[in-house]
N, C-alpha and C positions, 0 to 999 in steps of 0.2 A: 503495500500501499504507500502511495506517495503522498507525504503530507508535509506542508511546509508550516512548522509551528513556531511562532514567535513567543518566547517567553520572556518577559521582562518584570523587572522588580524595581520597587524605589529604592534608592542607595542605601536604606536603613535595613532593608531586608535582603538584599542580594546574597549576602553569605549564609543567609537560614534557608534559603531557597534551593535545593537540588533539581535543577532544570532536566536533567537525565531522568529523574524518577517521573516527574510530571510529564515528560515526552513519553515514556513508558505508559503511564496512565492513561494519556489521551489516546495513544494508539490501541491499547486494549479495548477502551470503550469502541472505539471506530469498529475493530475487529468483531466485538462481541454483537455489535448492532448492524453488522454486515455490510458496512460503509466500505466500498472499495475503490470508488472514483477518487482521483487525485483532488486535495484540497487544501486550502490553507486556514489557519485558525490563529488567532492572537489569546493570550492569556498575559495578564496582568496582576501582579500582587502588590497591594497599595496599603495605604493607611486608611483610618475611619474617615477622616477630614475629606479626602478625595473621593471616597466611595459614597459619602451623604452627599456631596455636590452632584455627583452623576446619578445619584437616587433621585435629588430633588430635581434637577434638570429631564431627566428623561421619564421619570414615573410619578414626579409630583408627590413624593414623599420625602420629608424634612427629616430624615433618621439615617443613622448609620445601618447597614446590614452587612450578612456575610459575603454574599455573592450575587452578582448581576450577571446577566447573559443578554448579549446584543447581537440576535441574528442579522445575517447580511440582508435579509428580507425586510428587517426594521429600517435599514437606511432610507433617507428621504429622496434618493436617487438612485437608479439601477445604472450601473456601468456595463458595457460592453467588453468582455475580454476575451482576448484570442484563445483559440482552443488548445494551445500549448501553455497556458496559464491556468493553473489550479483555480477553481471557483473558490471564493472566500465563503467559508461556513458562518463565521461569526467572531465575536469576541466573549471572553470571560473575565470578569474583573473579581478579583478576590481580597477582602480586608485580612491582612495578617494579624492585627491585633485583635479581631474577630475569631480567628482561626485558632489563636493562641488560648482564648478564653474560654470558648467551646470545648477543646481538646482538654482542658482541666476539667470542665463541668462534668463531660463524659466519661472522663477517666482513659482517655486515648492519647497517645503521642500527637505532637503537632504535624508530623508528617502522615498520620493516618486521617486527621481531620480535614488536612489541605487535599488529601485523596477524596475524600468524600465532596468537599465543596468543587473541586474539579469535575468529577462526575456528575454531580448536579447541574453544574452550568452547561456542561458539554451536551447532556440530555435534552436540556432546553433548546439548546440550538439544532438538536435533531429532532424537535417537534415535540417533545413531553411537554406537559403542561401540569401545574398542581394548583389550580384556581378552585376548582370544585373537589369534594371529597374524594368522587370516582377517579378523578384523572391524579389526585395526590397519591391515593393509594396504588395506583398502576406505575406512577412513577417512582414512588419510594420503593417499591418492590422490587422495580428494575435496578435501583440505585444500589439496593443492598445485596441482590445478587452479584452485581459487577465489582463490589467492594469485597466481599465474599472470595470471588475469584481471584481478585488482585492480591488480598492477604495471603491466601494457601499458597498462591506460587511464590512469594516471598519467603515462606517457612521451608521451600525445597532447597 
């Protein structure tokens, strides 16, 4: 599978983010979801202030959140790309401070919580939603199945 993955982190978090691990997580999600076509995807790890601004600007919510997903179809304008350029799936933005706090709350490592947020964000880009109880149940079941598979393969 050909994927152009841009993983960026604010300077304060660059040494805390294992880019290769995140790449493996994204590739595993796409493999499990049967995504075979070439694509590009952006992943940004940032702070609460930046994610709060994005949340307000794009979702009208003046609060921090753990993860935001911006699908390419959400863009105001569509761009034509040549066939040799992978289609852009979208961008996932994660708050590192929220990741740390939630990891502590859930009794997991920061890496495991970061995995969960990446899976959640990428599933949104792939069309999963969690607005209704039924959608949430479907998405969260899929999310947990992918995470179990990821963490089992790490133990081998």
